[in-house]
C-alpha positions, 0 to 999 in steps of 0.5 A: 284624939278628940271625939264628939264628947271631948274637945281641946282648948289651949290656955296660956300659963305664965305667959310663954307656956301653952298647955292643952286642956281637955274639956267635955260636952256635958250634954253629949255625955248625958245623952249617951248615958241616958241611951244605956239603961245599964248606967245608973245614978252613981255610975253616971256621977262617977263618969262625969267626975272622971271626965271633969278630972275630979278623981 
């Protein structure tokens, strides 16, 4: 399911295999983080890393 912060793109790997890769809209995530005063710097960076797949 894609929502306002995530979109799906299709990439071709090895010519015949197509794989869906999830990307996210960094600006939209930043707006949502700034709306919530409880989220501080370290948690915001962790959220971005998680959405980028760097866990």
